[in-house]
Backbone as a ProteinNet text record, in pm:
[ID]
protein_1_A
[PRIMARY]
MEFAERLKGFRRALGFSQQKVADLTGLTIRTIQNYESGKHPPKNMEQIKKLCGALDVPLPELLGEADFTVLDAKERGGDRAARDMRILVSRVSAMFAGGDLSESDRDAAMMAISDAYWMAKEENKKYIPKNRRNKGVL
[TERTIARY]
10282	10403.5	10454.3	10582.8	10644.5	10674.4	10695.4	10726	10844.5	10951.8	11073.4	11041.7	10961.5	10926.2	10838.1	10744.8	10657.8	10738.7	10827.9	10911.2	10993.4	11059.6	11142.7	11057.7	10940.3	10852.1	10805.5	10762.6	10718.5	10834.6	10951.4	11069.1	11103.9	11107.2	11142.6	11036.8	10910	10802.7	10818.1	10873.6	10897.6	11031.4	11112.1	11243.3	11343.7	11318.9	11407.8	11517.7	11635.7	11743.9	11724.6	11796.1	11792.5	11845.5	11945.4	12001.9	11898	11818.5	11716.1	11613.6	11572.1	11476.3	11539.5	11666.3	11735.8	11738.4	11768.3	11773.5	11635.8	11531.7	11396.3	11344.3	11389.2	11337	11425.1	11551.9	11644.8	11699.3	11667.5	11722.8	11853.3	11934.8	12059.9	12034.1	12123.7	12108.8	12119.8	12200	12214.1	12079.8	12007.1	11875.5	11781.1	11780.6	11695.7	11735.3	11865.6	11913	11868	11877	11832.9	11683	11604.7	11460.4	11430.6	11495.4	11466.5	11518.4	11621.3	11672.5	11593.4	11512.9	11435.1	11512.6	11634.4	11716.9	11658.7	11616	11563.2	11439.9	11325	11206.8	11212.2	11133.7	11129.7	11090	11147.3	11124.5	11008.1	10966.6	10855.9	10776.2	10661.6	10569.9	10627.3	10711.1	10770.3	10851.7	10930.3	11010	10920.8	10815.3	10721	10655.1	10614.5	10548.9	10643.1	10771	10868.7	10876.7	10879.2	10884.4	10757.5	10642.8	10515.7	10514.1	10562.7	10567.3	10660.2	10776.3	10873.8	10824.3	10751.7	10705.9	10562.5	10497.5	10359	10268	10277.8	10203.2	10127.6	10000.9	9929.2	9994.7	9992.9	10058.2	10016.1	9886.1	9849.7	9901.5	9915.7	9967.3	10114.7	10189.9	10332.2	10356.9	10288.9	10312.3	10246.6	10126.7	10049.3	9978.8	9865.8	9782.6	9848.5	9916.9	9978.8	10089	10177.7	10286.4	10232.8	10130.7	10069.5	10012.7	9947.8	9886.4	9991.7	10104.2	10210.8	10274.7	10304.4	10366.3	10271.4	10143.6	10044	10038.1	10046.4	10046.8	10167.2	10282.4	10402.4	10385.4	10330.2	10308.6	10209.9	10106.6	10001.1	10033.2	10105.7	10124.1	10264.8	10361.1	10499.5	10540.3	10659.4	10717.7	10635.9	10580.7	10501.7	10377.3	10309.1	10190.3	10229.1	10342.3	10388.8	10418.4	10483.1	10513.4	10384.7	10289.1	10161	10089.5	10090.8	10023.1	10093	10225.8	10300.9	10262.8	10251	10210.4	10068.9	9979.9	9841.3	9832.4	9904.1	9903.9	9957.9	10063.9	10122.7	10023.1	9953.1	9855.4	9736.8	9691.8	9579.4	9621.5	9741.8	9792	9800.3	9837.3	9844.1	9705.6	9601.9	9465.6	9429.4	9483	9448.7	9538.3	9644.5	9740.3	9670.2	9690.2	9632.6	9483.9	9426.9	9283.3	9248.7	9119.2	9070.4	9026	9064.8	9026.3	9104.4	9034.1	9102.9	9188.7	9281.2	9367.5	9286.4	9184	9102.7	9024.5	8978.7	8909.4	9004.8	9128.2	9227.6	9259	9272.3	9299.7	9184.9	9061.9	8944.9	8943.1	8976.3	8980.9	9090.2	9204.6	9315.1	9276.7	9208.6	9164.4	9063.6	8972.3	8873.5	8941.5	9041.4	9114.5	9193.1	9253.4	9326.5	9231.9	9116	9017.6	8975	8954.2	8915.2	9025.4	9150.1	9263.4	9263.2	9246.6	9251.3	9129.5	9014.5	8896.1	8916.5	8977.4	9004.2	9105.2	9207.1	9305.3	9238.7	9151.1	9081	8990.6	8919.7	8829.6	8908.8	9026.7	9106.4	9174.3	9177.9	9239.2	9172.1	9043	8972.4	9019.7	9089.5	9139.6	9282.1	9342.2	9477.8	9467.9	9546.9	9543.2	9569	9496.8	9507.1	9649.1	9728.4	9864.6	9955.8	9912.7	9993.5	9937.9	9819.1	9754.6	9829.3	9878.9	9942.3	10089.4	10142.6	10283.3	10305.9	10200.4	10215.6	10226	10194.5	10201.4	10064.8	10059.4	9932.6	9950.7
8218	8296.7	8304.1	8287.5	8289.4	8433	8446.3	8577.1	8643.3	8567.1	8623.2	8684.7	8615.5	8666.3	8790.3	8789.1	8906	9027.3	9008.7	9118.6	9177.7	9091.4	9137.6	9208.4	9154.6	9215.4	9354.4	9369.5	9500.8	9600.6	9554.1	9642.2	9690.1	9597.7	9632.4	9721.2	9696.4	9777.9	9924.9	9949	10086.8	10141.1	10053.7	10096.5	10112.4	10046.6	10056.9	9952	9989.4	9892.7	9823.9	9715.4	9649.6	9743.7	9822.9	9918.1	10022	10069.2	10168.9	10110.4	9986.2	9921.2	9904.6	9867.1	9854	9987.6	10093.5	10226.4	10269.6	10241.4	10281.9	10204.1	10080.1	9994.2	9989	10026.3	10012.2	9870.3	9786	9650.8	9656.2	9554.6	9553.2	9507	9542.9	9497.2	9345	9286.3	9140.1	9075.7	9138.7	9087.4	9091	9200.9	9213.3	9107.8	9089	8987.8	8847.6	8819.1	8688.2	8668.3	8771.2	8762.1	8734.3	8808.8	8795.4	8665.1	8608.6	8480.4	8363.4	8391.9	8286	8208.2	8252.8	8182.2	8193.5	8313.7	8337.7	8427.1	8378.2	8464.9	8558.4	8663.5	8752.8	8674.8	8715.5	8642.9	8696.4	8817.5	8871.7	8973.1	9005.4	9095.6	9236.5	9277.3	9411.2	9431.1	9330.1	9338.9	9346.2	9267.8	9268.4	9405.4	9462.4	9593.6	9701.9	9692.2	9787.4	9776.9	9654.2	9633.2	9685.1	9657.9	9706.2	9858.3	9922.4	10068.3	10123.6	10063.2	10110.7	10091.4	9982.5	9950.1	9995.1	10048.8	10093.9	9982	9866.9	9747.4	9696.2	9657.8	9598.7	9467.1	9442.6	9326	9194.4	9166	9037.8	9020.5	9131	9120.6	9085.1	9139.2	9109.5	8968.8	8932.8	8803.1	8687.7	8707.4	8594.1	8532.4	8473.9	8425.4	8314.7	8221.3	8109.9	8159.9	8243.7	8296.5	8385.5	8464.8	8550.3	8465	8355.4	8267.1	8207.9	8163.5	8105	8210.5	8326.9	8433.2	8483	8492	8530.5	8427.2	8300	8194	8207.9	8242.2	8259.7	8377	8487	8604.8	8574.7	8499.5	8473.1	8359	8257.3	8139	8084.9	8154.4	8111.5	8011.7	7955	7865	7738.9	7686.7	7563.8	7587.9	7697.9	7731.1	7753	7817.6	7840.1	7707.5	7616.9	7485	7409.9	7411.4	7346	7406.6	7539.5	7607.2	7579.8	7574.9	7545.6	7407	7310.4	7175.2	7177.9	7246.2	7256.3	7323.3	7432.5	7503.9	7413.9	7340.9	7251.1	7143.9	7087.9	6983	7038.5	7154.9	7217.2	7257	7310.3	7349.3	7228.7	7113.8	6992.3	6954.2	6981.7	6952.4	7037	7159.2	7251.6	7234.1	7158.4	7145.6	7092.7	7164	7121.3	7147	7212	7238.1	7361.8	7387.2	7500.4	7617	7618.2	7728.6	7854.2	7965.5	8092.4	8125.1	8218.6	8256	8313.8	8392.2	8450.2	8341.3	8238.3	8127.1	8047.4	8026.8	7957.3	8038.3	8170.1	8255.9	8249.9	8250.9	8243.6	8110.5	8002.5	7871.9	7868.3	7927.8	7931.3	8010.6	8121.4	8201.7	8124.3	8053.3	7974.3	7865.4	7802.9	7698.3	7758.7	7872.9	7941.5	7977.7	8031.5	8066.2	7942.5	7831.4	7707.4	7659.8	7673.4	7635.2	7713.6	7847.6	7931.2	7909.6	7882.6	7852.1	7721.7	7622.5	7494.5	7512.9	7593.3	7619.2	7684.6	7780.4	7849.3	7752.4	7670	7571.5	7471.5	7431.4	7331.4	7386.3	7517.8	7576.3	7527.7	7500.1	7457.9	7321.5	7246.7	7116.3	7121.8	7239.1	7256.8	7290.8	7224.8	7257.3	7406.1	7462.9	7606.8	7652.7	7569.5	7609.7	7618	7568	7575.2	7674.3	7727.3	7816	7946.2	8006.8	8139.2	8130.9	8012.2	7997.3	7981.6	7999.7	7990.7	7849	7750.5	7611.2	7568.8	7536.2	7491	7357.4
8866	8866.9	9011.3	9028	9159.6	9204.7	9335.5	9393.7	9323.8	9301.1	9240.1	9103.9	9025.2	8891.9	8901.2	8996	9012.8	9055.9	9152.7	9201.1	9087	9013.6	8902.2	8796.7	8768.1	8668.8	8708.8	8833.2	8880.8	8881.6	8923.5	8926.5	8785.9	8692.6	8554.3	8489.6	8521.5	8464.2	8503	8620.7	8664.6	8616	8556.5	8509.6	8622.5	8734.9	8850.8	8842.3	8888.2	8905.8	9041.1	9060.3	9191	9298.4	9264.5	9360.8	9401.6	9305	9336	9433.9	9410.9	9501.7	9639.7	9642.5	9770.8	9843.8	9772.4	9833.8	9885.6	9808.8	9848.3	9968.8	9981.9	10088.6	10212.4	10197	10308.9	10319.6	10223.3	10219.2	10140.4	10152.3	10076.9	9934.3	9844.7	9706.4	9701	9788.1	9793.6	9828.5	9918.9	9957.2	9837.2	9764.8	9646.2	9543.5	9522.2	9428.4	9469.8	9599.7	9649.2	9629.5	9652.1	9630.3	9483.8	9394.5	9252.1	9192.9	9251.9	9202.8	9260.3	9361.1	9424.4	9529.2	9560.3	9659.2	9799.8	9835	9969.1	9959.2	10001.4	10002.3	10123.4	10121.8	10238.2	10363.5	10476	10600.3	10681.8	10652.9	10731.5	10650.4	10702.8	10634.8	10622.2	10715.5	10711	10583.3	10546.9	10424.7	10300.9	10299.5	10186.9	10175.1	10288.1	10284.5	10232.5	10266.5	10213.7	10061.7	10012.1	9867.8	9800.1	9859.8	9803.9	9797.2	9901.1	9903.1	9796.5	9782.2	9684.6	9541.4	9518.3	9383	9357	9461.8	9451.8	9400.5	9468.2	9430.3	9553.1	9537.7	9651.2	9695.5	9823.3	9880.9	9815.8	9798.3	9737.6	9594.8	9521.5	9384.9	9383.6	9476	9481.4	9534.9	9639.7	9702.1	9629.3	9581.7	9532.6	9652	9628.6	9738.7	9819.9	9753.6	9826.5	9919.5	9867.9	9951.2	10062.7	10030.8	10132.2	10245.4	10209.8	10308.5	10401.8	10346.1	10428.1	10517.8	10462.3	10542.2	10650.9	10618.1	10717.3	10829.8	10794.2	10895.8	10988.1	10930.4	11012.8	11108	11058.2	11141.7	11254.9	11223.2	11321.8	11416.8	11367.6	11450.7	11459.2	11401.1	11411.1	11303.9	11323.1	11223.4	11201.8	11308.6	11295.6	11211.1	11233.9	11154.5	11008.3	10984.4	10847.3	10778.4	10849.4	10793.5	10760	10852.6	10828.5	10708.5	10700.7	10591.1	10458.8	10459.2	10336.3	10283.8	10373.3	10333.1	10277.4	10346.4	10301.4	10164.3	10147.2	10018.8	9907.9	9937.4	9838.6	9795.1	9890.4	9857.9	9780.5	9820.5	9750.4	9609.5	9595.7	9464.3	9371.2	9426.4	9346.2	9293.2	9373.1	9327.6	9206.2	9199.6	9092.2	8969.2	8982.2	8872.2	8747.4	8639.5	8512.3	8500.1	8599.9	8597.8	8517.8	8510.7	8432.9	8519.2	8646.7	8733.6	8696.9	8698.7	8675.8	8797.6	8780.2	8892.1	9007.6	8977.4	9084.4	9158.3	9087.1	9153	9241.1	9193.2	9276.1	9401.1	9384.9	9500.1	9600.3	9550.6	9639.3	9714.2	9645.4	9710.8	9816.8	9784.9	9879.8	10004.9	9986.9	10101.5	10185.9	10120.6	10194.5	10276.7	10219.9	10291.8	10407.6	10384.3	10490.9	10605.7	10571.3	10674.5	10752.8	10682.4	10749	10843.7	10801.8	10885.6	11016.3	11006.1	11126.2	11214.9	11155.9	11238.2	11313.8	11247.7	11314.3	11427.1	11404.3	11510.8	11631.4	11603.7	11712.2	11788.1	11714.2	11776	11860.1	11813.3	11883.8	12008.2	12024.4	12143.3	12271.2	12263.3	12384.9	12434.5	12350.4	12391.1	12445	12441.3	12493.1	12641.4	12723.4	12866	12888.9	12985.7	13012.1	13041.4	13105.5	13139.6	13017.1	12901	12778.7	12678.2	12696.8	12598.9	12576.8	12679.5	12667.8	12631.6	12613.5	12581.3	12431.3	12352.1	12206.3	12157.4	12240.9	12202.2	12150.7	12023.5	11964.9	11899.1
[MASK]
++++++++++++++++++++++++++++++++++++++++++++++++++++++++++++++++++++++++++++++++++++++++++++++++++++++++++++++++++++++++++++++++++++++++++

């Protein structure tokens, strides 16, 4: 299930209108509409946390593990890390397509891959020249 479907489902389960969610979060109704249509996903964790608070839903349930992993990568390492993680998630998801893994097993695998990605990034920092390490260039 995609983020847009989860958001709409949680909102409807509470009987909230899009306007009510907009009012509770401080986001515009247009933003909520874009999220629910799948046109534009949230750009940062702050927006997601506002939605979670308004809908009283834990962050991983609203985002889903794949989207959480990509957004977390963006928060931790910027656009390049998010792009790399999106590619990695896409490839890993393709491995699971049509498989018999439960959703919790897929989420666990996704977290393990995400952890491996960040450990590799940390390990590779030692190969970056010292004059480039503090400039966010990885």
